[in-house]
MIGU-941976 format. One record per residue (C-alpha): x, y, z; residue number from 1. Coordinates in nm, 4 decimals. Last residue first. Layout:
<atoms>
<<X Y Z> NUM>
...
</atoms>
This chain:
<atoms>
<<-0.9961 3.2904 -0.9811> 302>
<<-1.3553 3.3435 -1.0916> 301>
<<-1.5875 3.1013 -0.9183> 300>
<<-1.9560 3.0779 -1.0166> 299>
<<-1.9840 2.6996 -1.0740> 298>
<<-1.7617 2.6178 -0.7735> 297>
<<-1.5356 2.3271 -0.8665> 296>
<<-1.4984 1.9705 -0.7332> 295>
<<-1.8600 1.8631 -0.7808> 294>
<<-1.9204 1.4894 -0.7411> 293>
<<-2.1544 1.3138 -0.9854> 292>
<<-2.0693 0.9600 -0.8799> 291>
<<-1.7356 0.7861 -0.8538> 290>
<<-1.6764 0.8973 -0.4938> 289>
<<-2.0219 0.7610 -0.4105> 288>
<<-1.9042 0.4033 -0.4619> 287>
<<-2.2428 0.2408 -0.5117> 286>
<<-2.4050 -0.0397 -0.3100> 285>
<<-2.4180 -0.4183 -0.3523> 284>
<<-2.1577 -0.4703 -0.6259> 283>
<<-1.9606 -0.1937 -0.4574> 282>
<<-1.9169 -0.4266 -0.1643> 281>
<<-1.6369 -0.2796 0.0482> 280>
<<-1.3914 -0.5369 0.1837> 279>
<<-1.0649 -0.4226 0.0267> 278>
<<-1.0674 -0.0748 0.1813> 277>
<<-1.2263 -0.1961 0.5018> 276>
<<-0.9125 -0.3894 0.5921> 275>
<<-0.9247 -0.3699 0.9741> 274>
<<-0.5647 -0.4512 1.0741> 273>
<<-0.4147 -0.3462 0.7408> 272>
<<-0.6132 -0.0232 0.7342> 271>
<<-0.5033 0.0720 1.0835> 270>
<<-0.1361 -0.0107 1.0229> 269>
<<-0.1344 0.1783 0.6917> 268>
<<-0.2878 0.4887 0.8475> 267>
<<-0.0494 0.4733 1.1426> 266>
<<0.2493 0.4270 0.9104> 265>
<<0.1653 0.7469 0.7260> 264>
<<0.2570 0.9702 1.0163> 263>
<<0.0888 1.2566 1.1995> 262>
<<0.2388 1.4380 1.4978> 261>
<<-0.0322 1.6277 1.6842> 260>
<<-0.0386 1.9739 1.8382> 259>
<<-0.2830 2.1775 2.0432> 258>
<<-0.2743 2.5550 2.0701> 257>
<<-0.4607 2.7366 2.3446> 256>
<<-0.7457 2.9738 2.4169> 255>
<<-0.9862 2.8223 2.6688> 254>
<<-1.2483 2.5462 2.6310> 253>
<<-0.9919 2.2719 2.6961> 252>
<<-0.7911 2.1409 2.4030> 251>
<<-0.7746 1.7810 2.2849> 250>
<<-0.4877 1.5660 2.1586> 249>
<<-0.4527 1.2219 2.0046> 248>
<<-0.8165 1.1175 2.0346> 247>
<<-0.8430 0.7577 1.9106> 246>
<<-1.0553 0.6899 1.6023> 245>
<<-0.8127 0.4288 1.4589> 244>
<<-0.7098 0.6742 1.1873> 243>
<<-0.6056 0.9280 1.4562> 242>
<<-0.8196 1.2057 1.6034> 241>
<<-0.7054 1.5655 1.6470> 240>
<<-0.8982 1.7966 1.8731> 239>
<<-1.0281 2.1462 1.9404> 238>
<<-1.2202 2.1334 2.2698> 237>
<<-1.3901 2.4728 2.2275> 236>
<<-1.7684 2.4652 2.2576> 235>
<<-1.8339 2.8110 2.1174> 234>
<<-2.0744 3.0435 2.2988> 233>
<<-2.2651 3.2771 2.0687> 232>
<<-2.3695 3.6244 2.1909> 231>
<<-2.0292 3.6621 2.3567> 230>
<<-1.9828 3.6994 2.7324> 229>
<<-1.9347 3.3248 2.7806> 228>
<<-1.6357 3.3287 2.5462> 227>
<<-1.5182 2.9792 2.4503> 226>
<<-1.2072 2.9530 2.2351> 225>
<<-1.2731 2.9173 1.8636> 224>
<<-1.2879 2.5596 1.7405> 223>
<<-1.0547 2.3490 1.5261> 222>
<<-1.1550 1.9914 1.4390> 221>
<<-0.8805 1.7687 1.2945> 220>
<<-0.9337 1.4229 1.1463> 219>
<<-0.6696 1.1645 1.0542> 218>
<<-0.7578 0.8672 0.8344> 217>
<<-0.9385 0.5350 0.8616> 216>
<<-1.2488 0.6452 0.6682> 215>
<<-1.5348 0.5347 0.8896> 214>
<<-1.3274 0.5563 1.2081> 213>
<<-1.1917 0.9055 1.1387> 212>
<<-1.5332 1.0446 1.0447> 211>
<<-1.6849 0.8795 1.3517> 210>
<<-1.4107 1.0063 1.5846> 209>
<<-1.4582 1.3670 1.4803> 208>
<<-1.8367 1.3379 1.4897> 207>
<<-1.8374 1.1804 1.8367> 206>
<<-1.6001 1.4426 1.9748> 205>
<<-1.8307 1.7263 1.8725> 204>
<<-2.1647 1.5422 1.9103> 203>
<<-2.3648 1.6014 2.2231> 202>
<<-2.1545 1.8387 2.4310> 201>
<<-2.0705 2.0394 2.1237> 200>
<<-2.4296 2.0472 2.0025> 199>
<<-2.5546 2.2113 2.3209> 198>
<<-2.2577 2.4281 2.4212> 197>
<<-2.2073 2.5463 2.0644> 196>
<<-2.0127 2.4002 1.7715> 195>
<<-1.7823 2.6529 1.6078> 194>
<<-1.5899 2.4667 1.3420> 193>
<<-1.2691 2.4551 1.1401> 192>
<<-1.2930 2.1070 0.9901> 191>
<<-0.9801 1.9401 0.8532> 190>
<<-0.9739 1.5916 0.7001> 189>
<<-0.6380 1.4160 0.6722> 188>
<<-0.4746 1.1377 0.4684> 187>
<<-0.6752 1.2093 0.1547> 186>
<<-0.6685 0.9584 -0.1327> 185>
<<-0.9810 1.0221 -0.3388> 184>
<<-1.1740 0.7542 -0.1485> 183>
<<-1.1027 0.9460 0.1723> 182>
<<-1.2241 1.2768 0.0329> 181>
<<-1.5393 1.1173 -0.1088> 180>
<<-1.6090 0.9493 0.2240> 179>
<<-1.5533 1.2715 0.4170> 178>
<<-1.7993 1.4665 0.2048> 177>
<<-2.0521 1.1815 0.2228> 176>
<<-2.0273 1.1697 0.6006> 175>
<<-2.2474 1.4776 0.6430> 174>
<<-2.2261 1.5899 1.0052> 173>
<<-1.8755 1.7273 0.9463> 172>
<<-2.0172 1.9870 0.7058> 171>
<<-2.1701 2.1600 1.0100> 170>
<<-1.8208 2.2910 1.0984> 169>
<<-1.6364 2.3700 0.7737> 168>
<<-1.4766 2.1454 0.5112> 167>
<<-1.1298 2.0738 0.3759> 166>
<<-0.9826 1.7432 0.2554> 165>
<<-0.6111 1.6725 0.2505> 164>
<<-0.3749 1.5230 -0.0071> 163>
<<-0.0091 1.4335 0.0380> 162>
<<0.2966 1.5419 0.2345> 161>
<<0.5656 1.7335 0.0477> 160>
<<0.3269 1.8340 -0.2333> 159>
<<0.0296 1.9531 -0.0231> 158>
<<-0.2520 1.8476 -0.2551> 157>
<<-0.5938 1.9941 -0.1827> 156>
<<-0.9448 1.8460 -0.1858> 155>
<<-1.2567 2.0614 -0.1575> 154>
<<-1.5976 1.9096 -0.2340> 153>
<<-1.8142 2.1653 -0.4068> 152>
<<-2.1238 2.3831 -0.3981> 151>
<<-2.0868 2.6455 -0.1297> 150>
<<-2.3938 2.7457 0.0624> 149>
<<-2.5584 3.0878 0.0885> 148>
<<-2.5494 3.2862 0.4109> 147>
<<-2.7890 3.5353 0.5671> 146>
<<-3.1081 3.3606 0.6833> 145>
<<-2.9380 3.0385 0.5731> 144>
<<-2.7260 3.0472 0.8883> 143>
<<-3.0363 2.9668 1.0887> 142>
<<-2.9914 2.9061 1.4628> 141>
<<-3.2264 2.7863 1.7340> 140>
<<-3.0815 2.6606 2.0602> 139>
<<-3.1793 2.4792 2.3794> 138>
<<-3.5456 2.4847 2.4811> 137>
<<-3.6492 2.3182 2.1577> 136>
<<-3.3524 2.2183 1.9387> 135>
<<-3.3940 2.4124 1.6150> 134>
<<-3.1179 2.3847 1.3575> 133>
<<-2.9995 2.5558 1.0395> 132>
<<-2.6188 2.5444 1.0144> 131>
<<-2.5553 2.5585 0.6412> 130>
<<-2.4099 2.2609 0.4574> 129>
<<-2.1546 2.3412 0.1883> 128>
<<-1.9348 2.5876 0.3760> 127>
<<-1.7294 2.7593 0.1069> 126>
<<-1.3847 2.6130 0.0542> 125>
<<-1.0976 2.7991 -0.1106> 124>
<<-0.7710 2.6388 -0.2110> 123>
<<-0.4000 2.6893 -0.2703> 122>
<<-0.3596 3.0648 -0.2224> 121>
<<0.0113 3.1460 -0.2400> 120>
<<0.1962 3.2732 0.0674> 119>
<<0.5165 3.0819 -0.0008> 118>
<<0.4412 2.8415 0.2833> 117>
<<0.1149 2.7672 0.0979> 116>
<<-0.2223 2.9228 0.1787> 115>
<<-0.5628 2.7675 0.2521> 114>
<<-0.8721 2.9875 0.2665> 113>
<<-1.2066 2.9000 0.4286> 112>
<<-1.5367 3.0646 0.3440> 111>
<<-1.8740 3.1161 0.5120> 110>
<<-2.0656 3.2725 0.2238> 109>
<<-2.2635 3.5886 0.1531> 108>
<<-2.4529 3.6507 -0.1692> 107>
<<-2.5032 3.9644 -0.3780> 106>
<<-2.4412 3.7473 -0.6851> 105>
<<-2.1918 3.9754 -0.8620> 104>
<<-2.0908 4.1449 -0.5360> 103>
<<-1.9747 3.8203 -0.3697> 102>
<<-1.9380 3.8701 0.0061> 101>
<<-1.7285 3.6382 0.2242> 100>
<<-1.7524 3.5840 0.6007> 99>
<<-1.4267 3.4265 0.7224> 98>
<<-1.3201 3.0689 0.7844> 97>
<<-1.0363 2.8824 0.9476> 96>
<<-0.7473 3.0425 0.7638> 95>
<<-0.5679 2.7190 0.6864> 94>
<<-0.1953 2.7912 0.6824> 93>
<<0.0693 2.5689 0.5243> 92>
<<0.3723 2.6947 0.7077> 91>
<<0.6784 2.9116 0.6508> 90>
<<0.5736 3.1385 0.9397> 89>
<<0.6376 3.4593 0.7453> 88>
<<0.5077 3.3084 0.4209> 87>
<<0.1867 3.1816 0.5791> 86>
<<0.1534 3.5115 0.7653> 85>
<<0.1807 3.7201 0.4502> 84>
<<-0.0921 3.5194 0.2764> 83>
<<-0.3082 3.5207 0.5878> 82>
<<-0.2841 3.8976 0.6320> 81>
<<-0.3495 3.9490 0.2606> 80>
<<-0.6681 3.7419 0.2660> 79>
<<-0.7742 3.9041 0.5938> 78>
<<-0.7414 4.2571 0.4563> 77>
<<-0.9915 4.1624 0.1878> 76>
<<-1.1412 4.4290 -0.0382> 75>
<<-0.9116 4.7038 0.0878> 74>
<<-0.6065 4.4821 0.0461> 73>
<<-0.7100 4.4147 -0.3116> 72>
<<-0.8504 4.0756 -0.4035> 71>
<<-0.6362 3.8013 -0.5572> 70>
<<-0.8573 3.6598 -0.6854> 69>
<<-1.1707 3.7958 -0.8488> 68>
<<-1.3180 3.7365 -0.6034> 67>
<<-1.2397 3.7521 -0.2311> 66>
<<-1.4648 4.0354 -0.1129> 65>
<<-1.4813 4.0621 0.2661> 64>
<<-1.7677 4.0175 0.5122> 63>
<<-1.7441 4.1658 0.8624> 62>
<<-2.0573 4.3829 0.8418> 61>
<<-2.2582 4.1216 0.6520> 60>
<<-2.1680 3.8231 0.8766> 59>
<<-2.2229 3.9861 1.2154> 58>
<<-2.5986 3.9534 1.2727> 57>
<<-2.5870 3.5965 1.1430> 56>
<<-2.3483 3.5052 1.4236> 55>
<<-1.9839 3.4240 1.4962> 54>
<<-1.7690 3.7181 1.6071> 53>
<<-1.5025 3.8136 1.3566> 52>
<<-1.1552 3.7264 1.2243> 51>
<<-1.1539 3.3605 1.3345> 50>
<<-1.4939 3.2863 1.1834> 49>
<<-1.4253 2.9107 1.1985> 48>
<<-1.0984 2.8306 1.3706> 47>
<<-0.7344 2.8644 1.2624> 46>
<<-0.5293 2.5690 1.1377> 45>
<<-0.1514 2.5381 1.1134> 44>
<<0.0360 2.2884 0.8948> 43>
<<0.4156 2.2613 0.9291> 42>
<<0.4205 2.2863 1.3077> 41>
<<0.7650 2.2948 1.4689> 40>
<<0.7038 2.4810 1.7941> 39>
<<0.8278 2.7996 1.6257> 38>
<<0.5492 2.7559 1.3708> 37>
<<0.2885 2.7224 1.6435> 36>
<<0.4064 3.0439 1.8097> 35>
<<0.4046 3.2186 1.4722> 34>
<<0.0450 3.1035 1.4224> 33>
<<-0.0457 3.2293 1.7695> 32>
<<0.0984 3.5773 1.7208> 31>
<<-0.0537 3.6124 1.3756> 30>
<<-0.3967 3.5072 1.5022> 29>
<<-0.3789 3.7718 1.7742> 28>
<<-0.2980 4.0395 1.5171> 27>
<<-0.5814 3.9225 1.2922> 26>
<<-0.8264 3.9285 1.5827> 25>
<<-0.7065 4.2747 1.6871> 24>
<<-0.7620 4.4038 1.3346> 23>
<<-1.1098 4.2508 1.3285> 22>
<<-1.2167 4.4066 1.6599> 21>
<<-1.5380 4.2373 1.7785> 20>
<<-1.3733 3.9526 1.9640> 19>
<<-1.1749 3.6340 1.9101> 18>
<<-1.0004 3.3834 2.1375> 17>
<<-0.8209 3.1356 1.9121> 16>
<<-0.8092 2.7583 1.9427> 15>
<<-0.5082 2.7262 1.7127> 14>
<<-0.4843 2.3697 1.5817> 13>
<<-0.1271 2.2632 1.5012> 12>
<<-0.0277 1.9689 1.2821> 11>
<<0.3246 1.8224 1.2741> 10>
<<0.3679 1.6122 0.9609> 9>
<<0.5667 1.2930 0.9090> 8>
<<0.6492 1.2036 0.5468> 7>
<<0.4634 1.0833 0.2389> 6>
<<0.1195 1.0647 0.3980> 5>
<<-0.0993 0.8491 0.1731> 4>
<<0.1633 0.5742 0.1870> 3>
<<0.1454 0.3354 -0.1044> 2>
<<0.0000 0.0000 0.0000> 1>
</atoms>
């Protein structure tokens, strides 16, 4: 079996404390990413909505224009901050997510940006599944009141290491995205996400471990730090799960960075011991990765 992960990789998840000041959020993110880089991380992940508060009431006022790419600094200060920071830290940098506005469609999106160690944009992922829930007596939230969904599966090749899959928060509840990514050769799935105190307690760890178990690869979930004075209270507990569904590292609810050392041997060992990849019955059910899978946004101009 060819190794999906070509060489060991140190992954860092930055569980960032964010507030209402975008410039302060970007400055804080820079400090933490540089800290992670100095600790040896080659791939650093920021949380969902890391440059703004999370909430439908905030998306329009914090939204930035990303297309056509590259945007100007006035259109997207966050894009340029991330690009510079990736180069400064010499890391692959996943900019969690930010609110995006597309003037041509007048739509808002929840969008993640991945940059190379040279500061080049490698991939963009718009949240595919919007967070619309209603748990009586607990929480009601409707992202679709403001946001529009993305329309593609996002897979990215990191040449020294291998292929990873990107998604955002609520996307983790839909195993089809993870299955396609795994069948297309990913060694890692990354989900910046802001689960709340209700859904986090119920399903955060369970979802991470389930996606890892089903697909026998690494999974990383990166949350904002919890702020009980904010209008939305994030769960925290950023974590990395190994291909055997064991939690390798987990944050508390406070601001911190957690690290995990990933290696290809663990994937191979897991898949050899429980050989799902040669036991699937595609004569009984379809291989969804060979179906009508969208890998490009229909309206993207890059």
